[in-house]
N, C-alpha and C positions, 0 to 999 in steps of 0.2 A: 339553567342557572348553575347546576352542579358541574356541568361540563366547563363553563366559563371559570368557575372557582378552581377546578382542576388545572385548566390551562394556565391560569394566573400563578398557581402554586408551582407548576413546572417551570414557568418562565422565571420566577423569583429564584428557584433552586439553581437554574442554569446560570443566572446572573452571578450569584455568589460563588458557584463552583468555577465558572470561567475566570472570575477575578482572581481566585486563589491559584488557578492553573497558570494564568498569565504571569503572576508574580514568581512562579517557580520554574517556568519553562526555560530551556536554553535559548540564547540569543539567536542562534542559527535557524530556529524554527520559524521565526517571523521576518528575519532579515531578507530583503528582496535579493533576487539573483536573476540575471537575464535568462529568458527562455532560449533554448538552443536545440538544434537538431542533433539527436543522438546517432541515428542511422536510418536511412530510408524514410519511412513515414512515421517514425517514432521520435517524439520531441519531449524534452524535459521542460516543464512549465511551472515548477514549484518554487520553493524558497531556497535559501543557502544550504539547508540541510534536509528539509522534508521533500521526499521525492513525489512529484505529481507528474503523470505521464499522459501525453496525448498521442493517440494513434489515429491517423487521418485517412479518409477515403472520400471519393466524390459523392458518396451516398450518405455521408454522416460520419461522425467521429466517436471514438471511445475515450473516456477519461478515467484514468486509474488513480485513485486517492484524491484528497482535496487539501490536506493540511488543516490549519486551524480556521475557525469561523471568520476571523478578520482577514484571512488571506484571499478572499474571493476576488477583490479588486486586483491584487497582484497576479493571480492566476489568469484572470481575464486579460490583463495587459500583456502577459507573456504569450498567451494564445494569439492575441492580435499581432504581437511583434513577430511571431514566426509565420504569420500569413493566414491565420484562420479565425473563426468566430466561435466564441463559447456557445452561442445559441444553436450551433450546428452539431453539438454533442448529442448523440442518440442513446448511448449506453454508458452507465456509470458502474465502475467496478471498484473494489477495494482489495488490498492485500492482507489487511488485518483490521479487525473492528476495535481499534483503540482511538480515543478522541483526537490524538494529534494527526490522524490520517483521515478522519471521518467527519469532523465537526462542521464542514461546509456542505456536506452531501445534500441535506434536506433543502437548503436554499437554492443550490444549483439545480437540483431536480425540479423545484418549483418554478424557477425562472426559465429553464430550457425545455421542460416537458420530457426530459430524458428518462429512460427506465433504469431502475436500480436492480442490478443482478448480483447475487452473492451466494456463497456456499451456505448450506443449511444451518450450520452452527454459528456462522457469523451473521446470518440473516436475523436470527433471534436477538442478537446483541444490538444490531443496527436498529431494529424496530422498537426496542425499549430504551434506546439512548445510552447504552452501556450498562444498564442496571444489572443484567444477568451475566456480565463478564465474570468468568471464574476467578480472576485475579484482582481486578480493580473495581468490581461491581459493588452492588448494594446502594448505589446512588446513580442518578442520571448525570452523565458527564458530557453529553452532546445532544443536539436536537434530534429526536428519533426520526428515522426515515423509513418509509414503507418499501418493502422489497417486492418487485414485480415478477422476478423469475429466480428459481433456485438453480445454480450451476453445480456440476459434479466433475470429479476427476476424469480427465480424458475428453471431456466435451470440447467441441470446437465452436467458437463464437465467430460468426460470419456477418459482415456488413460491408457492402461494396466489395473491394478487393482485399479486405482484411480477413485473415484466417488465423485466429488466436486460440491456442490450446490451453485448457485449464489444468492446473496441477494442484491437488490438495496437499499442502505442506504444513500440517498442524503442529502445535506445540507452543509457539509464541502466543497464538490464540487457538481455540479449538477449531476454528474454521479458516485459519490462515491459508492463503492461496498464492500461487505464482502463475505466470503466463509465458508462453513461448510463441514465436513466429519465425518465419524465414524471410529474409530480405535479400534481394538481388541488386548488387551495385558493381559497376565496372566488371561485368562478366563473371562475378563471383557470388556464390550463395553464402550468406551469413546466418548462422543460427543465433537468434536473439532471445534472451530470457529477461523478463521482469521478475526478479526473484525476491520472495519473502524469506529473509534469513532467519535461521533458528536461534535467535538470541533469547537468553533467559533473563527476564527482568528480576531485579532485586526482590527477594522475598518469595519467589516462586519455589514451591516444593515439588520434588519429582516422585519420591516413593514413600517418604515418611509424612503422613498427613498430606497427600498429594493435592495440589491446587485443583485438579479435577481428575477423575478416574481415568487411568490410561495415559496420562500426560508424558510419562517417561518413554513409553512405547511410541507415542506420537513423535517426539523429538528424534528418537533413534531411527524411525522410519523416514522422517524428513531428511536427515543427514544421508542416509543410505540412498534415497531416491535422487537427491541433488548431486551426490558424487557420481552417479551414473548418467547424468545429463550431458548431452553434447552441446557445448556452449562456445560461441565465439565472442559475442558481445553480451554484456550483462549490466543491469542497473538494479537498484534496490530501493527500499522504502526510505532510507536515509542516505544522503550523499556521502557521509563518512564511511558507510558500509562498503561502497563500491569505489572509493577513492576518487570521487568526482573532481575535487579541487586539485588533485595531482595529475589529472588527465585532461582537464579542460579549464581554460581561462576565458573570461568574458571577451568577446570580440574575436576569438580564435577562428580562423578559417575552417570551414567544414571539411572533414576528412572522414570517410567511412571507417577508417582504421583507428580512430581516436579512442574508442572504447573497446577495442578488441583486447580481451584479457582472459583467456581460458584458464591459464595457470593461476591468476589471481582469484578467480571464482572458486576453484578447487581448494586453494589455500585458505580462503575465508571460511568455507564450509568445514574444513578439517580443524581450523582453529576453534570454531564454535563447538564442534563435536568434542574437542579436548576439554573445553570448559565444562561441557555437559558431563563428561566422564568423571571429571574431578569432583563435581558436585554430587554425582551419584555415589561415588566412593565415600565422600564425607558424610552423606546422609545415612549410609549403611554401616558406618563405624560403630 
């Protein structure tokens, strides 16, 4: 009886929170956008601005991020449109445990039987529905999802012919992560990165009453590590971060060079690092 009352309370909480979030969210988070091939076996299957990525193999697929709870149908349709099936997803990953990228994880896990893998710090937030998030926590903001495996920096995730390397890039969340792989197309090897960018949300504190202990060092480490990465093709958690709409238009013919942009990646990291340094200086004044 107590469990049912608890579940009802959580459901009610989620209803009111979701309603408030929907009223405040950018239009691009839910606006449909056609699924498309980024390069090789990497596909973008999210919305106009929220990056959801499918990595395919004959032995099952990996899905990175989900967007909002109401985006499941759109994600499923995009996966079907690029030639695959949502039910063949075997591993779920996320780049950051914020509700705009995680809200559909629990339902997708339930319908596909896929395993949820996450870094230790993001696993905690995923399992309590965002309650313990250092910045936006104190309330449940998405349906909690159980984590089946903890992943760590440098670990290689393998399924079929997929070989995906994990990078811990904390700061945006304590457990933020990026992933890399190599793709061979037209006798050329491309280094591909699904990058969680070190953006600083409004209200986040770095050194004066820091949002969480060590957050300033985490951001600095992430910028340093990302600037050292060897990148040909990159995508990110938001289309606006990697210039999706300047690089790709719906119906555009596939070309493996469409998203080749090493200079753009470095420039994006350096821009965010500059914002970080300016806030650091302001807090220390």
